[in-house]
C-alpha positions as a printed Julia matrix, in Angstrom:
72×3 Matrix{Float64}:
 -20.16   -3.57   10.92
 -17.42   -1.05   10.1
 -17.76    1.12    7.02
 -15.08    0.52    4.41
 -12.94    3.47    3.38
 -10.89    3.8     0.23
  -7.25    4.8    -0.03
  -6.9     8.09   -1.9
  -3.17    8.76   -1.54
   0.09    6.94   -0.86
   3.6     8.16   -0.1
   6.71    6.07    0.51
   8.22    7.28    3.8
  10.84    4.58    4.24
  11.68    1.01    3.44
   9.18   -0.59    3.76
   6.89    2.12    5.14
   3.97    3.93    3.56
   1.82    6.89    4.51
  -1.75    6.3     3.41
  -4.53    8.86    3.02
  -8.14    7.68    3.16
 -11.35    9.15    1.74
 -12.64    9.9     5.26
  -9.71   12.28    5.85
  -7.68    9.85    7.97
  -3.93    9.64    7.34
  -1.83    6.84    8.78
   1.57    5.24    8.47
   2.0     1.53    7.81
   5.25   -0.28    8.59
   5.66   -3.53    6.66
   9.07   -4.4     8.14
   7.66   -7.44    9.95
   5.98   -8.7     6.78
   7.41  -11.73    4.99
   6.89  -11.09    1.29
   6.34  -14.49   -0.38
   4.83  -15.76   -3.58
   3.31  -12.98   -5.71
   4.36  -10.46   -3.02
   8.06  -11.39   -3.24
   8.96   -8.49   -5.61
   8.05   -6.11   -2.77
  11.26   -7.14   -1.0
  13.16   -4.92   -3.44
  13.02   -1.33   -2.08
  13.04    0.14   -5.6
  10.07   -2.0    -6.6
   8.26   -1.37   -3.31
   8.56    2.36   -4.02
   6.61    1.93   -7.27
   3.37    1.72   -5.29
   0.37    3.65   -6.62
  -3.28    4.09   -5.69
  -5.79    2.03   -7.64
  -8.63    4.55   -7.48
 -11.2     2.13   -8.9
 -10.55   -0.45   -6.18
  -9.61    2.01   -3.41
  -6.42    0.08   -2.69
  -2.68    0.4    -3.2
  -1.12   -1.54   -6.05
   2.15   -2.32   -7.8
   2.96   -2.75  -11.52
   2.67   -6.56  -11.36
  -1.01   -6.26  -10.4
  -0.55   -7.05   -6.69
  -2.79   -4.93   -4.5
  -3.38   -4.6    -0.77
  -6.75   -3.56    0.6
  -6.99   -1.04    3.43
């Protein structure tokens, strides 16, 4: 079973692309361009809103102001 790692940093590097830093020192880019944002994720279609992403340090995930989060 793989060990879970927490996200410790996030940077918007494009629309809709993020650079994530993890607590094990790994850094990786995630491209969400193929993702269909529906339901509670629909606000993420707006590039300005997508760019409001932050790290939820308690949960070790990324999150947006409406409470939506995505686990690593």
